[in-house]
ROROTI-338597 format. One record per residue (C-alpha): z, y, x; residue in three letters. Coordinates in steps of 0.001 Angstrom, whole numbers, padded with zeros to 6 digits, always signed. Example, Ala and Ser with C-alpha at 12.3 -4.5 7.8 and 13.67 -1.06 7.14 Angstrom:
2
+007800-004500+012300Ala/+007140-001060+013670Ser/
***
This chain:
332
+002711-028638-004716Met/+002394-025549-002583Arg/+004162-025118+000728Gly/+004702-021570+001870Phe/+004287-022296+005556His/+000887-023869+004846Lys/-000137-020728+002990Ile/+000884-018499+005891Ile/-000977-020636+008433Leu/-004107-020799+006295Ala/-004302-017073+005636Thr/-003580-016182+009254Thr/-006320-018527+010419Ala/-008743-016980+007947Leu/-007899-013463+009135Ala/-008556-014332+012758Val/-011865-015914+011770Ala/-013278-013071+009675Ile/-011786-009878+011069Ser/-010276-008253+014140Pro/-007699-006462+011994Val/-005063-009161+012053Met/-003223-009288+015349Ala/-002153-012618+016807Pro/+001479-013443+016272Ala/+003677-012329+019104Ala/+004813-015134+021372Thr/+008492-015168+022059Met/+009476-016083+025582Ser/+012906-016984+026864Ser/+014643-014197+028734Ser/+018117-013204+029681Asp/+018823-011724+026244Asn/+016898-014186+024081Lys/+017690-017609+022698Asn/+015124-020418+022728Lys/+014174-019579+019139Asp/+013426-015981+020102Gly/+016519-014470+018511Thr/+018846-012124+020368Thr/+021715-013742+022232Lys/+025108-012842+020856Gly/+023668-011570+017560Ala/+025370-012495+014308Ser/+023873-015270+012179Ser/+022724-012667+009666Gly/+020962-010656+012360Arg/+019283-013798+013681Lys/+018034-014578+010172Asp/+016555-011092+009915Gln/+014761-011447+013254Glu/+013279-014798+012221Lys/+012105-013442+008893Gly/+010453-010347+010364Gln/+008427-012487+012768Arg/+006580-014017+009806Asp/+005372-010629+008537Ile/+001631-010345+009353Pro/+000608-007828+012020Lys/-002470-005559+012231Cys/-004208-004195+015328Thr/-005101-000927+013577Lys/-003951+001080+010570Lys/-006108+000907+007458Leu/-004947+004257+006056Gly/-001928+005856+004405Thr/-000114+004111+001589Leu/+002178+005164-001255Ala/+004110+002504-003165Ile/+004313+003049-006918Val/+006434+001194-009412Glu/+004826-000605-012380Pro/+005401+000687-015899Asp/+007676-002267-016668Lys/+010727-002346-014399Gln/+011086-006126-014603Trp/+013714-006308-011829Trp/+016329-004747-014097Arg/+016269-007873-016268Glu/+017283-009862-013205Leu/+019950-007354-012074Asn/+017915-006548-008964Leu/+016813-003297-007380Gly/+013221-002110-007137Ser/+011111-004235-004736Pro/+009827-001000-003137Glu/+012185-001272-000157Ala/+011050-004841+000517Ile/+007366-003875+000419Ile/+008078-000900+002687Lys/+009655-003272+005198Leu/+006537-005461+005187Phe/+004268-002422+005608Val/+006290-000888+008438Gln/+006692-004145+010335Gln/+003012-005084+009936Ser/+001593-001783+011214Gly/-001260-002070+008708Cys/-000627+001262+006954Phe/+001186+004542+007417Ser/+003644+005141+004587Leu/+003886+008367+002593Val/+006798+008899+000229Asn/+006121+009946-003344Arg/+009671+009454-004594Gly/+012902+011393-004078Ala/+011961+012446-000538Ala/+008740+013993-001837Ser/+010715+015960-004414Gln/+013086+017203-001722Ser/+010113+018269+000395Ser/+008747+020252-002540Ala/+012106+022037-002818Met/+012022+022972+000881Glu/+008511+024376+000499Lys/+009570+026330-002563Ala/+012438+027888-000570Met/+010018+028698+002250Ala/+007651+030402-000192Ala/+010607+032378-001559Asn/+011565+033526+001950Gly/+014881+031672+001978Asp/+014326+029587+005134Leu/+014910+030756+008683Gln/+012092+032189+010731Arg/+010068+029534+012547Gly/+010911+026748+010067Ser/+007176+025925+009811Asn/+007335+024544+006293Ile/+004663+025446+003776Gly/+001485+024519+001996Lys/-001149+022241+003476Gly/+001243+020007+005441Gln/+001598+016998+003125Thr/-000455+013997+004150Lys/-002644+012479+001446Ala/-002209+008892+000292Ala/-005375+006853+000788Asp/-004095+003972-001330Tyr/-001478+003195-003951Phe/+000249-000201-003823Leu/+001913-001512-006974Gln/+004200-004567-006840Pro/+004497-006487-010089Asp/+005094-009963-011456Ile/+002632-012147-013288Val/+004756-012021-016433Ser/+007496-009773-017703Ser/+009731-011028-020549Asn/+012942-012989-019992Lys/+013937-015324-022813Asn/+017474-015569-024111Ser/+018166-018688-022095Gly/+017528-016841-018856Gly/+015225-019534-017548Ser/+011954-017661-017542Lys/+010459-014183-017442Val/+007364-014956-019442Gly/+004034-014087-020875Gly/+002251-010884-019872Leu/-000763-012262-018041Leu/-000410-015607-019749Gly/-000722-013804-023062Gly/-004069-012140-022507Phe/-005599-014566-020013Met/-004750-017707-021934Gly/-001903-020156-022016Gly/-003220-022249-019126Thr/-003019-019427-016593Phe/+000428-018438-017795Gly/+001678-021992-017500Ala/+000287-022391-013987Ile/+001407-018977-012749Ala/+004929-019379-014014Gly/+006087-015749-013633Gly/+009774-015754-012730Ile/+011477-019030-013499Asn/+015180-018666-012810Ile/+016161-022247-013542Lys/+013581-023630-011098Lys/+013963-020706-008660Ser/+010249-019927-008519Glu/+008339-016654-008610Ala/+004716-015592-009058Asn/+004168-011935-008110Val/+001198-009594-007635Thr/+000230-006716-005340Leu/-002463-004314-006530Glu/-004090-001874-004078Leu/-005855+001136-005637Val/-008083+003668-003855Asn/-006405+007056-004359Ala/-009703+008953-004339Arg/-011937+006772-006481Thr/-009200+004852-008418Thr/-011072+001629-007612Glu/-009071-001577-007230Asp/-009528-002514-003584Glu/-007523-005721-003861Ala/-005315-007728-006200Leu/-003429-010637-004690Thr/-000816-012975-006063Asp/+002060-014567-004226Gly/+003955-017711-005139Tyr/+007182-019193-003842Ala/+009912-021545-004983Arg/+013192-022755-003660Lys/+011697-025943-002255Ser/+009223-024009-000057Asp/+012021-023645+002472Leu/+015007-025881+002975Ser/+018177-024144+001812Phe/+021172-024221+004087Gly/+024379-025978+003173Gly/+025808-022672+001974Gly/+023143-022379-000716Gly/+021058-019697+001005Gly/+017442-019507+002113Leu/+018372-019123+005751Gly/+016107-016614+007524Trp/+014589-015460+004200Met/+018034-014460+003033Gly/+018289-012323+006166Gly/+014939-010702+005485Leu/+015918-010050+001869Ala/+019091-008358+003102Ala/+017047-005872+005119Val/+015171-004841+001986Gly/+018375-004485-000036Gly/+018393-004288-003816Gly/+020581-007378-004198Gly/+017733-009787-003398Tyr/+019792-011570-000740Gln/+022570-012428-003195Asn/+020744-014917-005434Thr/+018320-017785-004990Asp/+015749-016162-007279Ile/+016034-012860-005423Gly/+015285-014528-002096Gln/+012404-016493-003620Val/+010888-013249-004973Ile/+010962-011783-001438Val/+009210-014915-000192Leu/+006564-014581-002915Ala/+005904-010950-002002Tyr/+005524-011925+001647Leu/+002913-014465+000536Asp/+001089-011797-001508Ala/+001216-009230+001303Tyr/-000146-011718+003830Thr/-003082-012437+001509Lys/-003598-008702+000945Leu/-003817-007909+004652Val/-006250-010779+005180Thr/-008414-009648+002264Gln/-008540-006057+003563Leu/-009950-007068+006936Gly/-013298-005471+006054Gly/-011927-001964+005429Leu/-013099+000651+007913Ser/-009737+002288+008492Gly/-011235+005704+007594Thr/-010882+005787+003798Pro/-011096+009560+003669Gly/-014501+009546+005345Ala/-015697+006626+003218Asp/-014802+008319-000069Ala/-017360+010369-002034Pro/-017657+013900-000675Val/-015468+016543-002284Arg/-017268+018950-004615Ser/-017322+022742-004317Tyr/-017784+025504-006875Ala/-020024+028560-006401Val/-017872+031712-006397Gln/-020694+034277-006428Gln/-024404+034120-007137Val/-026027+032677-004038Val/-029538+031675-002977Thr/-030155+028123-001817Met/-032711+028077+001008Arg/-034768+025375+002721Lys/-033328+026166+006149Ala/-030150+027672+007564Ala/-031289+031284+007749Asn/-031633+034212+005391Ala/-035446+034357+005714Lys/-036140+030707+004850Ala/-037978+029764+001671Ala/-035942+029788-001518Val/-035037+026528-003231Val/-033226+028096-006184Arg/-030521+030571-007160Ser/-027080+029121-007886Leu/-024995+030780-010616Pro/-021227+031327-010488Val/-019401+028126-011405Gly/-022171+025755-010363Ala/-020921+022525-008752Thr/-022419+021541-005386Val/-021825+018748-002880Tyr/-021909+019354+000910Pro/-023999+016794+002793Thr/-021999+017257+005979Gly/-024723+019139+007888Asn/-023579+022558+009121Lys/-024933+025414+011227Glu/-022382+028173+011781Asp/-021530+029527+008307Val/-024469+027716+006716Trp/-023854+024458+004860Trp/-026425+022033+003579Glu/-025604+021158-000031Ile/-026978+019216-002991Ala/-026729+020481-006541Asp/-026238+018393-009671Glu/-030029+018047-010039Asn/-030303+016613-006502Asp/-031928+019754-005080Asn/-030983+020034-001415Val/-030801+023284+000519Gly/-028690+025636+002610Trp/-026160+028285+001543Val/-023510+030348+003293Gln/-020095+028733+002861Asn/-018490+032103+002064Thr/-019920+031722-001436Ala/-018157+028391-002015Leu/-014626+027198-002737Ala/-013217+023709-003352Pro/-013689+022717-006989Ala/-010451+022426-008943Lys/
***
């Protein structure tokens, strides 16, 4: 039997032990505008529930990079009459301070339209909208569930991972069980540059992990679910799914404690293509000994060493030498 509070305490303790990334939970002190439980005096019960829920979101002392949230191929939430969990995950990310968020949805499409109008000369002078302004995503985060098929009885969304990992895992994981109000979800973090999986965590929650109020709601978790929207606050299973994602996100942040926070610098260097025949030399001057001649179209990799317009590069045969950067352009 798993208790959600025990999970939170265990993962937080682990984060403090292995990494400086996780920030200690903020201590709430009594003040003129605060109740003893840290909630705002005079706030509605719903607002108080939201404040309590947001306090349990893990916090980071530094950002680990920029993040774009992508939906899985199977939109499992539609089978439960829920909205996409993207808004819930965004809430966790924003409140935790662990990543900067970049939008790759409707807002990104609208931005592309503005840039197209700027390129066409339709925008006012001084609008400062154009190419080269969009921030790159360092990571993609995909929220999913352990299984994805709901049977006709409506008691279980079953079988994806259980199918190819064996019946035992599927039985233990449980997927989404509506009758028992339990959920087993996953968060997958992918490096945008290398496409490597940086982390894959699962989150589990069930109705008994928190005592439900007399009105049939999950108390503060219902308030947190309401912030995310998508109808998750309206049903027991919706609130349990939010709780499961909070579990998965807490584990994810703890697991990522070893990341440098400079994913762009850590990624393999970007390649360049030779635009005109150029001579690679052993030093950064035109009289240095020749290493080889590079033909048009050759792919080279800057080492990071530079002297004025001279760049040190390596070719695909691991020859290292210097060329003038005017002969190079980013490879497409």
